[in-house]
C-alpha positions as CSV (number, residue, x, y, z in Angstrom):
1,M,163.2,88.7,7.8
2,S,163.3,92.4,7.2
3,T,166.4,94.3,6.9
4,L,167.7,97.7,7.5
5,T,169.2,100.0,4.0
6,V,171.7,102.2,5.2
7,P,173.1,104.5,2.8
8,A,176.7,103.9,1.7
9,D,177.8,107.2,2.7
10,N,176.1,107.5,6.2
11,S,173.8,110.4,5.1
12,F,170.2,110.7,6.1
13,Q,167.4,110.4,3.7
14,F,163.9,111.4,4.1
15,S,162.3,107.9,3.6
16,Q,164.4,106.5,6.7
17,L,162.0,108.4,8.6
18,W,159.3,105.3,8.0
19,R,161.6,102.4,6.6
20,D,164.5,102.6,9.1
21,G,163.3,101.2,13.1
22,R,165.8,103.8,14.8
23,Y,163.6,106.7,13.2
24,R,160.0,104.9,13.1
25,S,159.1,105.3,16.4
26,Y,159.3,108.8,16.8
27,T,158.2,109.8,14.0
28,I,154.6,108.0,14.6
29,Q,155.3,109.8,18.1
30,I,155.5,113.2,16.6
31,I,152.4,112.6,14.0
32,A,150.3,111.8,17.0
33,L,151.2,114.4,18.9
34,V,150.5,117.1,16.3
35,A,147.3,115.4,15.6
36,T,146.0,115.7,19.4
37,L,147.6,119.1,19.5
38,S,145.1,120.0,16.2
39,V,142.2,118.5,17.8
40,V,142.8,120.1,21.4
41,M,143.5,123.7,19.3
42,M,140.1,122.9,16.9
43,L,138.0,122.4,19.9
44,I,139.3,125.5,22.0
45,S,139.0,127.7,18.6
46,N,135.3,126.0,18.3
47,A,134.6,127.0,22.0
48,V,136.0,130.7,22.0
49,G,134.0,131.2,18.7
50,N,130.5,129.8,20.4
51,L,131.3,132.2,23.3
52,E,131.9,135.0,21.3
53,A,129.0,134.4,19.6
54,L,126.7,134.2,22.6
55,G,128.9,137.7,24.0
56,K,131.1,135.9,26.6
57,D,134.5,136.1,26.1
58,F,137.2,134.1,27.4
59,N,139.5,135.0,30.4
60,F,140.1,134.3,33.7
61,G,139.5,137.7,35.4
62,F,136.8,136.7,37.2
63,L,139.5,134.9,39.6
64,F,139.9,137.9,41.2
65,Q,136.7,139.5,42.2
66,S,135.2,139.0,45.2
67,A,133.5,135.7,46.2
68,G,130.4,136.7,48.4
69,Y,130.2,133.6,50.0
70,D,131.2,131.8,53.3
71,I,133.1,128.6,53.6
72,G,132.8,126.6,57.3
73,Q,135.5,124.5,56.8
74,R,138.5,126.0,55.6
75,L,142.4,125.6,56.5
76,V,143.7,129.1,55.5
77,E,142.3,132.7,56.2
78,Y,139.0,133.3,54.2
79,S,135.6,135.6,54.2
80,P,133.3,135.9,52.3
81,V,135.3,139.4,50.8
82,S,138.3,137.0,49.5
83,P,138.5,136.4,46.1
84,H,137.4,133.9,44.2
85,W,140.6,132.4,43.7
86,K,140.8,131.9,47.6
87,A,137.7,130.1,47.8
88,A,139.0,127.6,45.1
89,L,142.2,127.1,47.5
90,V,140.2,126.8,50.5
91,G,138.3,124.3,48.6
92,L,141.6,122.4,47.2
93,L,142.9,122.3,50.6
94,N,139.4,120.5,51.7
95,T,139.7,118.3,48.9
96,L,143.3,117.3,49.8
97,L,142.7,117.3,53.5
98,V,139.6,114.4,53.3
99,A,141.7,112.6,50.4
100,F,144.9,112.3,52.5
101,L,143.2,111.3,55.7
102,A,141.0,109.0,53.7
103,C,143.6,107.4,52.2
104,V,145.8,106.7,55.5
105,S,142.8,105.5,57.7
106,A,141.5,103.2,54.4
107,T,145.0,101.7,54.2
108,V,144.8,101.2,57.9
109,L,141.5,99.2,58.2
110,G,142.0,97.4,54.3
111,V,145.3,95.9,55.9
112,F,143.7,95.4,58.9
113,I,140.5,93.5,57.4
114,G,142.3,91.9,54.8
115,I,144.5,89.7,57.2
116,L,141.5,88.8,59.0
117,R,139.7,87.6,55.8
118,L,142.6,85.1,55.8
119,S,142.0,84.3,59.2
120,S,141.9,80.5,60.2
121,N,138.7,81.3,62.7
122,W,135.8,80.6,60.2
123,V,133.6,83.1,62.1
124,V,135.8,85.9,61.8
125,S,136.8,85.3,58.2
126,R,133.0,85.1,57.5
127,L,132.7,88.2,59.2
128,M,135.1,89.8,57.0
129,A,133.8,88.5,53.9
130,V,130.6,89.6,54.9
131,Y,131.9,93.6,55.2
132,I,133.4,93.4,52.2
133,E,130.9,92.2,50.2
134,G,128.2,94.2,51.8
135,V,130.1,97.5,51.0
136,R,131.5,96.9,47.9
137,N,128.1,96.6,46.6
138,V,126.3,99.7,48.0
139,P,127.1,102.7,46.1
140,L,129.3,105.5,48.0
141,L,126.6,108.1,47.6
142,L,124.2,106.4,49.6
143,Q,126.9,105.2,52.4
144,I,128.1,109.2,52.5
145,L,124.3,110.1,53.0
146,A,123.8,107.5,55.6
147,W,127.1,108.2,57.5
148,Y,125.9,112.5,57.4
149,A,122.4,110.9,58.8
150,V,124.1,109.1,61.5
151,V,126.5,111.8,62.6
152,I,123.6,114.3,62.8
153,H,120.9,112.1,64.3
154,V,123.0,110.1,66.8
155,F,125.4,112.3,68.5
156,P,124.1,115.1,70.9
157,K,124.2,118.5,70.5
158,P,126.4,120.9,71.8
159,K,125.3,121.9,75.0
160,Q,124.7,118.1,75.7
161,A,127.9,116.5,74.5
162,E,130.5,115.4,77.3
163,P,134.2,115.5,76.4
164,A,135.8,112.4,75.8
165,L,139.3,111.0,76.1
166,G,140.1,113.5,78.7
167,G,138.6,116.3,76.9
168,V,140.9,115.3,74.2
169,L,137.4,114.8,71.5
170,V,134.2,116.5,72.0
171,A,131.6,114.6,69.6
172,T,128.5,116.5,68.7
173,N,126.0,116.4,65.9
174,R,128.1,119.7,64.7
175,G,130.8,118.5,64.3
176,F,134.2,116.6,66.1
177,Y,136.3,118.8,68.1
178,I,139.9,118.5,69.1
179,P,142.8,120.6,70.6
180,A,144.7,122.7,68.5
181,F,148.6,123.7,69.2
182,T,149.6,127.4,70.8
183,Y,153.0,128.6,70.1
184,E,154.8,131.0,71.6
185,G,159.1,131.8,72.7
186,A,161.5,129.4,71.5
187,Y,159.2,126.8,69.7
188,P,160.7,126.8,66.5
189,A,163.6,125.4,68.4
190,V,161.6,122.7,69.5
191,V,160.3,121.8,65.6
192,A,163.7,121.7,64.7
193,V,165.0,119.0,67.0
194,L,162.0,117.3,66.7
195,L,162.3,117.1,62.8
196,S,166.0,116.2,63.3
197,S,164.7,113.4,65.3
198,I,162.3,111.9,62.3
199,A,164.7,112.3,59.9
200,G,167.3,110.5,62.4
201,V,164.6,107.5,63.1
202,F,164.3,107.1,59.4
203,I,168.3,107.2,58.7
204,F,168.4,104.5,62.3
205,R,165.8,102.3,60.7
206,S,167.4,102.2,57.2
207,W,170.7,101.1,58.8
208,A,169.3,98.5,61.2
209,K,167.5,96.9,58.1
210,K,170.7,96.7,56.7
211,R,172.5,95.5,59.4
212,Q,170.2,93.0,60.1
213,E,170.0,91.6,56.4
214,A,173.7,91.6,57.0
215,T,174.4,89.8,59.9
216,G,171.0,88.4,61.0
217,Q,170.7,90.0,64.3
218,I,167.5,92.0,65.0
219,L,167.0,95.1,66.9
220,P,164.7,96.5,69.2
221,V,163.6,99.1,66.3
222,G,160.6,100.2,67.6
223,L,161.9,101.1,71.1
224,Y,164.7,102.9,69.7
225,S,163.2,104.9,67.3
226,L,160.6,105.7,70.3
227,T,163.5,106.8,72.1
228,L,165.3,108.8,69.7
229,L,162.0,110.7,68.7
230,V,161.0,111.3,72.5
231,V,164.5,112.0,74.3
232,P,165.7,115.1,72.4
233,A,163.0,116.2,71.4
234,G,161.1,116.4,74.9
235,F,164.5,117.9,76.3
236,V,164.4,121.0,74.3
237,Y,160.9,121.1,74.7
238,F,161.6,121.7,78.8
239,I,164.7,123.6,78.5
240,A,162.7,126.4,76.2
241,G,160.3,126.8,78.9
242,M,157.5,124.3,77.4
243,P,156.7,126.7,74.2
244,I,154.1,124.7,72.6
245,G,150.9,124.1,74.5
246,L,147.5,122.9,73.5
247,E,143.9,125.2,73.5
248,L,141.1,122.5,74.6
249,P,137.7,123.2,72.7
250,T,135.4,124.8,75.8
251,L,131.4,125.2,75.4
252,K,130.8,128.9,74.6
253,G,126.8,129.7,74.7
254,F,125.4,127.1,72.0
255,N,128.4,125.9,70.8
256,Y,132.4,125.0,70.9
257,V,134.9,127.4,70.3
258,G,138.7,126.8,70.3
259,G,140.4,123.5,69.0
260,I,140.3,122.2,65.6
261,K,136.9,121.2,64.2
262,A,136.0,119.1,61.7
263,S,132.6,119.2,60.7
264,A,129.8,117.2,60.5
265,S,130.4,116.9,56.6
266,L,133.8,116.1,57.0
267,V,133.6,113.8,59.1
268,A,130.5,111.9,57.6
269,L,132.6,111.9,54.3
270,W,135.5,110.5,55.5
271,L,134.0,107.9,57.2
272,A,132.3,106.9,54.1
273,L,135.6,106.9,51.7
274,T,137.5,105.0,54.7
275,I,134.7,102.4,54.8
276,Y,134.0,101.9,51.3
277,S,137.4,101.6,50.1
278,G,139.0,100.0,52.9
279,A,136.8,96.8,51.6
280,F,138.5,97.2,48.1
281,I,142.0,97.5,49.6
282,A,141.3,94.4,51.8
283,E,140.8,92.4,49.0
284,I,143.9,93.6,47.3
285,V,146.1,92.8,50.4
286,R,144.1,89.1,50.1
287,A,145.4,88.6,46.9
288,G,148.5,89.9,47.6
289,I,149.1,87.5,50.4
290,M,147.6,84.5,48.5
291,A,149.6,85.2,45.8
292,I,153.0,84.5,47.8
293,S,153.8,80.7,48.1
294,K,152.7,78.5,51.1
295,G,156.2,77.1,51.4
296,Q,157.6,80.5,51.8
297,S,155.8,81.0,55.4
298,E,156.6,77.1,56.5
299,A,160.2,77.5,55.6
300,A,160.4,80.6,58.0
301,S,158.4,78.6,60.3
302,A,160.7,75.8,60.2
303,L,164.0,78.4,61.2
304,G,162.0,79.1,64.5
305,L,160.4,82.7,63.1
306,R,157.1,83.9,65.2
307,P,154.0,84.2,63.5
308,N,154.0,87.9,63.4
309,R,157.8,88.1,62.3
310,I,156.8,85.5,59.3
311,L,154.2,88.2,58.1
312,N,156.1,91.3,58.7
313,L,159.6,89.8,57.5
314,V,158.6,87.2,55.1
315,I,154.9,87.4,53.4
316,L,154.3,91.4,53.3
317,P,157.5,92.3,51.8
318,Q,156.6,90.2,49.1
319,A,153.3,91.1,48.5
320,L,153.9,94.6,48.4
321,R,155.1,94.3,44.9
322,I,151.5,92.5,44.0
323,I,149.8,94.7,46.0
324,I,151.1,98.4,45.3
325,P,150.3,98.8,41.7
326,P,146.2,98.2,42.1
327,M,146.6,100.6,45.5
328,I,147.3,103.3,43.0
329,S,144.4,103.0,41.4
330,N,142.6,103.2,45.0
331,Y,144.1,106.0,46.2
332,L,143.0,107.6,42.4
333,N,139.3,106.4,43.2
334,I,139.6,107.9,46.6
335,T,140.8,111.3,45.7
336,K,138.4,111.4,42.8
337,N,135.2,109.9,44.8
338,S,135.8,113.0,47.2
339,S,134.1,115.0,44.9
340,L,130.8,113.6,46.0
341,A,131.3,116.1,49.0
342,I,128.9,118.4,47.7
343,A,125.9,115.9,48.3
344,V,126.3,116.2,52.1
345,G,127.6,120.1,52.1
346,Y,131.5,119.7,52.3
347,M,132.9,122.3,50.5
348,D,135.7,120.9,48.2
349,L,137.0,121.9,44.9
350,T,134.1,120.8,43.2
351,G,131.8,122.7,45.5
352,T,133.6,125.9,45.3
353,L,134.9,126.4,42.1
354,G,132.9,123.8,40.2
355,G,129.8,125.1,42.0
356,I,129.3,128.3,43.6
357,T,132.2,130.2,41.9
358,L,130.8,128.8,38.3
359,N,127.0,129.9,39.0
360,Q,127.8,133.5,40.1
361,T,130.4,134.0,37.7
362,G,128.7,132.1,34.8
363,R,132.3,131.1,33.6
364,E,131.4,127.6,32.5
365,M,134.3,126.5,30.3
366,E,137.2,128.4,32.4
367,C,135.4,126.8,36.0
368,M,135.8,123.8,33.9
369,L,139.5,123.5,32.6
370,L,140.7,124.8,36.2
371,L,138.7,122.1,37.9
372,M,139.8,119.4,35.6
373,G,143.5,120.2,35.0
374,T,143.8,120.6,39.0
375,Y,142.2,116.9,39.3
376,L,144.8,115.9,36.7
377,V,147.7,117.1,38.6
378,I,146.8,116.0,41.9
379,S,145.8,112.3,40.1
380,L,149.4,112.5,38.2
381,S,151.2,113.6,41.6
382,I,149.6,110.7,43.4
383,S,150.7,108.2,40.7
384,G,154.1,109.7,40.5
385,V,154.7,109.0,44.2
386,M,153.4,105.6,44.3
387,N,155.3,104.6,41.3
388,A,158.5,105.6,42.5
389,Y,157.9,103.8,45.8
390,N,156.7,100.6,43.5
391,E,159.8,101.4,41.8
392,S,161.9,101.1,45.2
393,V,160.2,97.8,46.4
394,K,159.9,95.6,43.1
395,L,162.6,92.7,42.8
396,K,166.0,93.8,41.5
397,G,167.4,92.0,38.4
398,R,171.0,91.2,37.8
């Protein structure tokens, strides 16, 4: 049994840094940090020396030079005369766009497939198993290329395409078109009321949940939330003279103009990431549900709860504590797998900063450092948000 030697006069001695348990962990961490920083500085110094030997310097001034290339899919204003940092920003926004869309749609698909995988219907369960095993064992790059081929060969040309869903969607081999919002007049008032209504919905749902836990009484939360969301904003919208409208895509010449365009490469990448990642999420959801004891659902059924209530109120809340940790890794994989977009010509961060900008400027070291640092920040941000959510749903000890 080890003991701590504390000086009689309580004075600090240098030997305590590795003999005293109160300081040993800090000493080891400081040594590891200094060693790591030393290795990093040595590598940077070596790289800078090699660049100087090749007649190159290490700086990021190229970011302010004209990019000289166009980007089809963009969320902000951009032209070929814009600087390289603007091209990198467009690529970053494109990466975040496809990653967000894929995370949301893959989660919805994965939860749906995972629940059906546990269905008592043998045919449904087997079909979901075939989907999961088939999709997971085909490389993602091949699926991206396959979906891109489907989009450009199956869907019609713009002049032959017919608007669907009352003109809301136009699907062509050049991309999908949906209406865009137009703003005028007192639209800020409508937006402010809508945001206030959204906040009110969250507050009401939190209050309804606490009330249900305290009294057992269930309120029609969905109906009340919809009313709170629609009625105030709708009232202000009509009072203000309908300042927010829709710009429908219209055919002009050989292509559609107006509205919002999702390029064929974006659609293909989104579909591939959704279907591929949805299979992994389905298995995560299935495992999380199966980890909950059958006695939980049997007890809930004995109390008279309907199957959908049992799933929403008993099974899923407990399964979330098991599902969330592996879901964090899955969301990170979706974000990083989006870098395969260059295979179908979707200009994400890898295609702009790590592709054309790198080739034009010859700044390999600078571009790679910026690229890796950006992906690191994105991954740490996703991990931090999901870990905070995981902390909120886990069991609280007394």
